[in-house]
C-alpha positions in Angstrom: 75.9 147.0 109.9 73.5 149.5 111.5 71.7 146.6 113.1 74.8 145.0 114.6 75.9 148.4 116.0 72.6 148.8 117.8 72.7 145.3 119.2 76.3 145.9 120.4 75.3 149.2 122.1 72.1 147.7 123.7 74.2 144.7 125.0 76.8 147.0 126.4 74.2 149.2 128.2 72.5 146.1 129.7 75.9 144.9 130.8 76.7 148.1 132.5 73.3 148.4 134.2 73.4 144.7 135.4 76.8 145.3 137.0 75.5 147.8 139.7 77.0 147.4 143.0 73.6 148.0 144.8 70.5 145.8 144.8 67.1 147.3 145.8 64.3 145.3 147.3 60.7 146.4 147.8 59.8 144.7 151.1 56.3 146.1 151.9 53.7 148.0 149.8 50.5 149.0 151.4 50.5 152.5 149.7 46.8 152.9 148.7 46.7 156.4 147.1 49.6 158.8 146.8 47.0 161.7 146.4 46.5 161.3 150.2 50.1 162.6 150.8 51.2 166.2 150.2 53.8 166.8 152.9 56.7 164.8 154.2 59.5 164.9 156.8 62.8 162.9 156.7 64.2 161.5 159.9 66.8 159.0 161.1 65.4 156.1 162.8 68.3 156.1 165.3 68.8 159.8 165.8 72.3 159.4 167.7 73.7 157.0 165.0 75.1 158.6 161.8 74.8 156.8 158.5 77.7 154.4 158.2 79.3 156.0 161.2 79.9 159.3 159.3 78.4 162.7 160.0 79.1 163.8 156.3 77.3 160.7 154.9 74.5 161.3 157.4 74.0 164.9 156.0 74.3 163.7 152.4 71.7 161.0 152.8 69.3 163.3 154.6 69.7 166.0 151.9 69.5 163.5 149.1 66.1 162.0 150.4 64.7 165.5 151.1 65.6 166.7 147.6 64.3 163.5 146.0 60.9 163.8 147.7 60.7 167.5 146.8 61.4 166.6 143.1 58.1 164.4 143.2 56.2 167.3 144.3 56.0 166.9 148.0 56.4 169.6 150.5 58.6 169.4 153.6 56.6 170.0 156.8 58.2 169.5 160.2 55.1 170.0 162.3 52.4 167.9 160.7 53.6 165.8 157.7 51.3 163.4 156.0 54.3 161.0 155.3 57.4 160.4 157.3 60.4 159.1 155.5 62.4 157.2 158.1 65.8 155.6 157.2 68.4 153.7 158.9 71.8 152.3 157.8 73.6 149.2 158.8 77.1 148.0 158.1 78.1 144.4 158.8 81.5 142.6 158.4 81.4 139.7 155.8 83.8 137.3 154.2 83.8 135.6 150.8 86.0 133.0 149.0 87.6 133.9 145.8 88.7 131.3 143.4 92.2 132.1 142.1 92.7 129.0 140.0 93.9 130.0 136.4 91.9 128.9 133.4 92.7 125.2 132.5 92.7 126.0 128.6 95.2 127.9 126.4 92.0 129.3 124.6 90.8 131.0 127.9 87.2 129.7 127.7 87.3 126.9 130.1 87.8 124.0 127.8 89.5 121.1 129.5 93.2 120.6 128.6 95.2 118.1 130.6 98.6 119.6 129.6 97.6 123.0 131.0 97.2 121.7 134.6 98.8 124.2 137.2 101.9 122.8 138.8 104.2 124.4 141.3 103.6 126.7 144.3 100.9 129.3 144.2 99.4 128.1 141.2 95.7 128.3 142.2 93.3 127.7 145.0 91.1 129.9 147.1 91.6 132.9 149.2 89.4 134.7 151.7 88.5 138.4 151.3 86.9 140.5 154.0 84.4 143.2 153.0 81.5 145.3 154.5 77.9 144.8 153.5 76.1 148.1 153.7 72.4 148.3 153.9 70.0 151.3 153.7 66.3 150.8 154.8 63.8 153.6 154.1 60.3 153.4 155.6 57.5 155.5 154.5 55.1 156.0 157.3 51.5 157.2 157.1 51.0 159.5 160.1 47.2 159.3 160.1 47.4 155.5 160.3 50.7 155.5 162.3 52.1 152.5 160.2 54.6 151.7 157.7 53.0 151.6 154.3 56.1 151.2 152.1 59.5 149.8 152.9 62.4 149.8 150.4 65.9 148.6 151.2 69.1 148.7 149.3 72.1 146.4 149.8 75.6 146.8 148.5 79.1 145.3 149.1 81.8 147.9 150.2 85.3 147.1 149.8 86.9 150.7 150.1 86.0 153.6 152.3 85.3 155.8 149.3 82.8 153.2 148.1 80.4 154.1 151.0 79.6 157.5 149.5 79.1 156.2 146.0 76.9 153.2 147.1 74.9 155.6 149.4 74.2 157.9 146.4 73.3 154.9 144.2 71.1 153.4 146.9 69.1 156.7 147.4 68.7 157.0 143.6 67.4 153.5 143.2 65.2 153.8 146.3 63.6 157.0 145.0 63.2 155.4 141.6 61.4 152.5 143.2 59.3 154.9 145.1 58.4 156.7 142.0 57.3 153.5 140.4 55.0 152.8 143.2 53.4 156.1 143.1 52.9 156.1 139.3 50.7 152.9 139.6 
């Protein structure tokens, strides 16, 4: 009994983690040694463009990145940072097809049953749904070499305006987690 409960709990946890709306990609990693970096500064790549066209989200993003870097032991330095954390956001319109066909079985698990075929109007098909694809790209730039040594991006689907804030928080958390994994090795 105890064994089956732990399996159920583990599968539930894996299911919740795998359903995250944000995916993170490590695009470039030339970070040689993290001991070379003690100070940082966070900037927006496009200083006149707010994150997802919102000044509030811009402030939240900037503060989250700053606090995250400070939690790793880096100090913020505006004059001469060792590492520049540069970010930009992008929001693009997308479409996807959604299958609205009902299941073809009275049992609900996709077994074929000819007497359950849908007949009549509006009994299935496809519909097109519009959504926004939000992307956050964070570059870690070595100021001595003047080049990007690490690039991590996060991509997520946004269906509602409130989801921008949640996805941005999740993106920053996942990007900082990926950064912590690269500095730990």
